[in-house]
C-alpha angles and dihedrals in degrees: 000000000000118000122199111228101168136015113196115200135169142192145170130240090202094232138086115247138206097226092195090059093043091050092050091049092048094035097147094053105027134075123188129173110163090190089065104031136357094231134073117237115222128188111176089204135006093265096036128119118268118259117191112200124195133202089249090064093251118130139188127209118203134177101045119144092208143013089253091056091050091050092048093053089046090056091048091047092051091049092050090051090047093046089054092047092244087121125032090222136008093261136110133202095241142342132191144161109253105182144003120211111201139173131213139165127228089204100238143063115271134211098224095193091056091042092053090054093043095049092043131266091240092065100035138066120197120170106151092187088061103033130003095226138069114246109217123188105187110210092220094053131056095221140080127243120203107204121196130198090247089064093253115138130195115201116200134173096037113144094210140008095255090056091052091048091051093049090050093045090052090050091050091052091050091050091050090050092050101044 
C-alpha cells in the first residue's frame, strides 16, 4: 500500500567542528565547499547514504529506505569519526527520525481540479502551470500529500510509517466519497 522511499534522520555530536579539518581527515569520503553550502557532505562509500555534517556538530542522514538503515549508517558514521579521533568515542548527543517520505497509488486516474474543490480549497493548492500535482494538507494529519493525475501520491512529513499509511487511507476514503 504505502512504500517508504526516504527516511530523513538527524542527530547532534554535541561538539563544534572545524569542517575544513574534518574534510581533510576524511578526504576520500567528504566534500566541503563553504562557498556553495555551509555543511560537509559525507558518503562513507560510493553507494552509501548521504550525511550532511555542520560546524555545530549537527548532522542529517538522507536516502535511507528504513529506520534500521538510518541507524546503521549513523553507527558506522560515529565509528569513522571516532577512528579518526574527531570524536573521543562513537557516541552522539541525540538522534531521531525526522521525516518519512512515502509513495502510494490510489489505483485510478484523478481529475485534480475536481479533487481540489472536493477536498476543500482551504487545504489544497493546485496550480498546474506551476506544479503538476495537487498539494493537500489534511487538517487531521501533520503531513503533506502530493496527489498526481495518474493516481500516484507522495506523502511527506510523516513521523512514522503508520502515520503515512493512515493519512493515505483517509485520502483514499475521501476520494471514494467524492467520486
